[in-house]
N, C-alpha and C positions, 0 to 999 in steps of 0.2 A: 339276507345279503351279508357278505363277509367284508369287514373293513380291512384296510391295509395292514393294520397292526396284527390282525389274526392271520393274514395271508403270508406275511414275511416273518420267519422265525426270529430274525435279528432286529426287527423294528421295535425300538423302545417306544413306549407310549404310556398314556395315563393308565394307572392300575397294573402295569407290567413290572414284575419284580426283576431283579438282576438275574435270578435263577431262571426265570421264564425266557430271558433273553439269551443266556449262555447255554442252557441245557441242550437245545437242538444242535448246537455246534459241537458240544462235547460228545453227543451221541454220534454225530457224523465222524468225528475223530476216532471214536471207538469202532464204528462200522468199518472204516477204511483200515485202521490198524489191525483189527482182527481178521479182516479179509486178506491183508498182506501176509499175516502169519499163516493162515490156512493155505494160501497159494504156495508160499514157500515150502510148507510141510508137504503138500501134495507133489510139487515138482521134484523135490529132493528124494521122493520115494520111487522114482523111476530109474531104471526099468523095474517093473513090478516084482521081479524076483527078489530085489532088495527089501521091499515091503513085506513080502511073504516070509523071508528069513527073519526079519525083525519081529513079526507076530509069532512065529514059531519059537523064538528064543524065550518068550514068556512062559511057555509050557502050560498054557491054560486051555488050549483047544486041540481037538484031534486035527491031524494034518489037513484033511479036506476043508474043515472050517477055517483053519488058519490061512489056508490058501485063498479061500473066498474073501476073508477079511483083508488079506494083503492086497488082493487085486481091486477090491471095491473101495477101501478106505480112501485112497487118493482121489478117486472120483467123487466120493461123498464130500471130502474137504473142498474140492473145487466147486461143487454145487453150492455148498454153504457160502463160500467166498463170493460167488456170483450173486447170490441172493442179497448178501450184505452190501455189495457194491451198488447194486441197482435199487436197494431199499425196498425189496418186495417181501411181504410177510416178515417184516423186521422183528417184531416182538417174538414170533415163533422161531425165527432163525437164531435170535439171541439165546433163547431158551435151549434149543437143540445144540448150539455151539458150546454153551456152558456145560450142558450134560455130557457132551463129547469129551470136554476137558476133564470133567470129574471121572469119567470112565478111564481116561489116560492116567490120571492120578491113582485110581484104584489099581490099575495094572502095575504101575511102578511100585506102589506100596506092597503089592502081592509079591513081586519079584524080590524086593528088598527083604520082606519077612521070610521068604523061603531060601534066602541066602544065594540067590542067583547073581552071577556077575555078568550083567548084560548092559549094552548101550540101549537106551530107550527106543531108538529108531524113530524118534519124533521128527527129526529133520534129516532123514536119510540114515544110512548106516544101519546099525542095529546088530543084534547077534552077540555072541560071547566076547567078553573083554577080560583083561586081568582084573582081579579084585580091587586093586588100587585105582583103576581107571573108571569105576562107576561114578556117576554124578547124580545119584538119586535125589539128594536134597535140592540141588539146583534145578533139576527137572521138575520136581514137585512145586517149588516156589514159582518157577516160570509159569507152569500150568495153572497155578492158583491165580496169578495175574491175568492170564487169558480167560479164566473162568469169571473173574470180576468184570472184564470187558463185556463178555456175553450177558452177564447179569445186568449190567448197566443198560445195555441195549434193550433187554427184555423189560426192564422196569420203566425206562423212559425212551420209547421207540421213536418219538417224533423227531424228525431231523430234516434239514434241507436236502435237496437233490435226491429225494426218495420217491420211488414209484408209488409207495403207499400214500404219500402226501398227494400226488397227482390224482390218485384214485379216490381221495377223500377218506381214507381209512384212519388217518391220524391228523388232527388239526391242532 
């Protein structure tokens, strides 16, 4: 039998630390925040031709693969956002989201190291820009923050309003 303190993530009770009370709400904030970022990133990549152009600017893939990535990346970002919002497979979604951000950071570092002058295309746009218009440092710092959100979710997946919780996956 589950008592009320175990059932409600915010219920303070005997033997419950402040962290145990606050952590689920922090995870919820991370879930919603990262989902908002992923939705924004996906929506700003439409029409898909913009996303394809941004992927091609990195000069990492043959045109066919760049096109495939350009078309599917926004859908993948939306799928991750939906899973975060409903709280399903929360730990795994946090891991995959963090790894996606690491891949974005690697792409940006690669472009920077090869002397490309491109917009990352993370939130729409993308493609060639003047050398003074690149924002690699800001993009990397931002994506490190998003990576941290995903890692937090992966390490502490328990949160309110999560389907995982209703299914008894995290208590």
